[in-house]
C-alpha positions in Angstrom: -24.3 20.4 3.8 -22.6 17.2 5.1 -23.5 13.8 3.7 -25.1 13.0 7.0 -27.4 16.0 7.1 -28.8 15.4 3.7 -32.6 14.6 3.4 -31.6 10.9 2.9 -28.4 10.4 4.9 -28.2 6.7 4.3 -28.5 7.0 0.6 -26.0 9.9 0.5 -23.6 7.9 2.6 -23.9 4.9 0.3 -23.3 6.9 -2.8 -20.2 8.6 -1.1 -18.9 5.1 -0.1 -19.4 3.8 -3.7 -17.5 6.8 -5.1 -14.8 6.3 -2.5 -14.5 2.5 -3.2 -14.4 3.0 -7.0 -11.8 5.7 -6.7 -9.7 3.5 -4.4 -9.9 0.5 -6.9 -8.9 2.7 -9.8 -6.0 4.3 -7.9 -4.8 0.8 -6.8 -5.0 -0.5 -10.3 -3.3 2.7 -11.8 -0.4 2.5 -9.3 0.1 -1.2 -10.0 0.0 -0.6 -13.8 2.3 2.3 -13.6 5.0 0.0 -12.4 4.8 -2.0 -15.7 6.3 -1.2 -19.0 4.0 -1.4 -22.0 5.6 -4.8 -22.9 5.0 -6.0 -19.4 1.4 -5.3 -19.7 1.3 -8.2 -22.1 2.9 -10.7 -19.7 0.8 -13.8 -19.3 1.9 -15.5 -16.0 0.6 -19.0 -16.8 -1.3 -20.7 -19.6 -5.0 -19.8 -19.5 -4.4 -16.7 -17.4 -4.8 -13.0 -18.3 -2.3 -10.3 -18.9 -2.8 -6.9 -17.4 -3.7 -5.7 -20.8 -6.6 -8.2 -21.0 -7.9 -7.3 -17.6 -7.8 -3.6 -18.5 -9.6 -4.3 -21.8 -12.2 -6.3 -19.9 -12.8 -3.6 -17.2 -13.0 -0.9 -19.8 -15.6 -2.8 -21.8 -17.5 -3.7 -18.6 -17.4 -0.1 -17.4 -18.6 1.2 -20.7 -21.4 -1.3 -21.0 -22.7 -1.2 -17.5 -22.7 2.6 -16.9 -23.5 4.1 -20.3 -27.2 5.1 -20.1 -27.2 3.2 -16.8 -30.7 4.2 -15.7 -32.4 3.8 -19.1 -30.8 0.8 -20.9 -29.7 -2.7 -20.2 -26.2 -2.9 -18.6 -25.1 -5.4 -21.2 -25.1 -3.4 -24.3 -25.8 -5.1 -27.7 -22.7 -3.5 -29.0 -20.4 -5.0 -26.4 -18.1 -7.8 -27.6 -17.1 -9.3 -24.3 -15.2 -12.2 -25.8 -13.0 -9.8 -27.6 -12.0 -8.2 -24.3 -10.1 -11.4 -23.5 -8.0 -11.5 -26.6 -4.4 -10.5 -26.1 -3.3 -7.3 -27.8 -0.9 -8.1 -30.6 2.0 -5.8 -29.6 2.9 -3.3 -26.9 1.9 -0.5 -29.4 -1.7 -1.3 -28.4 -1.1 -0.2 -24.8 -1.2 3.6 -25.1 -4.6 3.6 -26.8 -5.7 1.0 -24.2 -4.7 3.4 -21.4 -6.9 6.2 -23.0 -9.8 3.7 -23.3 -9.3 2.8 -19.6 -9.5 6.5 -18.6 -12.5 7.2 -20.7 -14.4 4.2 -19.4 -13.8 5.2 -15.8 -14.9 8.7 -16.6 -18.3 7.3 -17.6 -18.7 5.7 -14.2 -17.5 8.8 -12.3 -19.8 11.1 -14.3 -22.8 8.8 -13.4 -21.8 8.6 -9.8 -21.8 12.4 -9.6 -25.3 12.5 -11.1 -26.9 9.7 -9.1 -29.1 10.9 -6.2 -30.1 8.9 -3.1 -33.6 8.4 -4.4 -32.1 6.6 -7.4 -30.7 3.8 -5.3 -34.0 1.9 -5.3 -34.8 2.4 -8.9 -34.7 -0.7 -11.1 -32.1 -1.2 -13.8 -31.4 -4.4 -15.8 -28.2 -6.3 -16.6 -28.7 -9.0 -19.2 -32.4 -8.6 -18.8 -32.3 -9.3 -15.1 -33.8 -6.6 -12.8 -31.6 -5.1 -10.1 -32.0 -2.1 -7.8 -29.4 0.6 -8.6 -28.0 -0.2 -5.2 -27.5 -3.9 -6.0 -26.2 -3.2 -9.5 -23.6 -0.7 -8.3 -22.5 -3.0 -5.4 -22.1 -5.9 -7.9 -19.6 -3.7 -9.8 -17.8 -2.6 -6.6 -17.1 -6.3 -6.0 -16.2 -7.1 -9.6 -13.7 -4.2 -9.9 -12.2 -4.9 -6.5 -11.5 -8.5 -7.7 -9.8 -7.3 -10.9 -7.8 -4.5 -9.0 -6.4 -7.4 -6.9 -5.4 -9.3 -10.0 -3.7 -6.3 -11.5 -1.7 -5.7 -8.3 -0.7 -9.5 -8.2 0.3 -9.4 -11.8 2.5 -6.3 -11.2 4.1 -7.9 -8.1 4.8 -11.1 -10.2 6.4 -9.2 -13.0 8.4 -6.7 -10.9 9.4 -9.1 -8.1 11.6 -7.4 -5.6 11.4 -4.2 -7.6 7.7 -3.9 -6.9 6.9 -0.7 -4.9 4.4 -1.5 -2.2 1.0 0.0 -2.6 0.2 -0.2 1.1 2.2 -0.7 4.2 5.5 -2.4 3.2 6.4 -5.6 4.9 8.0 -5.2 8.3 6.9 -1.6 8.6 3.5 -1.9 10.3 4.7 -0.7 13.7 6.3 2.5 12.2 3.1 3.1 10.1 0.9 2.7 13.2 3.2 5.1 15.2 3.0 7.7 12.4 -0.8 7.4 12.3 -1.0 7.9 16.1 1.2 10.9 15.9 -1.0 12.6 13.3 -4.2 12.2 15.4 
């Protein structure tokens, strides 16, 4: 059955779009992070800014808090220590476990998205005691994670400089890309 022939085609399409967007943001982040050494994950580009490691810690904490027991408990879990997410890891030795935490936290979201049904989109969930529809709560996180994915890409570009491998269409290659796309149609 296609998404558009489901009993609630709009809800099914929204859930499919959310899944796609979250997968895209994770992939974009992963491809940027893969270009950094463990030590480079700790690079802080300017005073008061965050390293890639801090952004990953924050996203992992946010993912875990927001999407664990999503439909039945507040999205800001009492066990979350958000301020600690913004503390720099002491050494590059902290990066491999952080990568594992990152993968596990995304797994929570993707498991939830596989379980959500179109009828769930208008259910009410809370974040910090504030009521949201599931639709609004998930869209809020799409925007939040897109913001941080962009930060991770910019950090990787800053650290790698000319050695950064483009994650989209490289500069000066738009026409070739458009021709290839037209040829595949």
